[in-house]
C-alpha positions as CSV (number, residue, x, y, z in Angstrom):
1,X,37.4,-31.3,58.6
2,X,34.8,-31.9,55.9
3,X,32.7,-29.0,54.8
4,X,29.2,-29.5,53.8
5,X,27.1,-26.3,53.9
6,X,27.2,-26.0,50.4
7,X,23.6,-24.9,48.8
8,X,23.5,-27.7,46.0
9,X,24.1,-31.4,45.9
10,X,24.7,-34.1,43.0
11,X,21.5,-34.5,41.2
12,X,20.0,-31.0,41.8
13,X,18.7,-29.0,38.7
14,X,19.5,-25.3,39.1
15,X,19.8,-22.5,36.5
16,X,22.6,-20.6,35.5
17,X,22.0,-17.1,36.2
18,X,24.1,-15.6,33.1
19,X,22.5,-17.8,30.4
20,X,19.0,-19.2,32.1
21,X,20.1,-22.5,31.2
22,X,18.9,-25.6,33.4
23,X,21.9,-27.9,34.4
24,X,22.3,-30.8,36.7
25,X,24.9,-30.6,39.3
26,X,27.5,-33.4,38.8
27,X,29.7,-33.0,41.6
28,X,31.1,-30.0,44.0
29,X,34.1,-29.2,46.2
30,X,35.0,-26.5,48.6
31,X,37.9,-24.3,47.4
32,X,39.6,-23.7,50.6
33,X,42.0,-20.9,49.6
34,X,38.9,-19.1,48.1
35,X,36.5,-19.9,50.8
36,X,33.7,-21.0,48.5
37,X,32.2,-23.9,46.6
38,X,32.8,-24.9,42.9
39,X,30.5,-27.0,40.9
40,X,30.9,-29.1,37.6
41,X,27.6,-29.7,35.8
42,X,26.5,-32.8,33.5
43,X,26.0,-30.6,30.6
44,X,29.3,-28.8,30.7
45,X,31.7,-31.1,32.5
46,X,35.1,-29.1,31.2
47,X,33.6,-26.0,32.9
48,X,33.3,-25.1,36.9
49,X,30.9,-22.8,38.4
50,X,30.9,-21.0,41.7
51,X,27.5,-21.1,43.9
52,X,26.7,-17.6,43.5
53,X,26.4,-18.3,39.6
54,X,23.4,-20.5,40.1
55,X,19.8,-20.0,41.1
56,X,17.6,-22.7,42.8
57,X,14.6,-23.9,40.6
58,X,11.4,-24.1,42.4
59,X,9.9,-27.1,41.8
């Protein structure tokens, strides 16, 4: 079953809570054994982040 309840989609610009840096979501995946979503961003392609590490940016 494909999951799609994640908050962010590719192309969304979000803020990393810890650093305040604005980044662009490149891709996401659901990590079944952890029951949460992970994301890769354009600015740091070798690092993954979890959904709770981001803040939505109000447009």
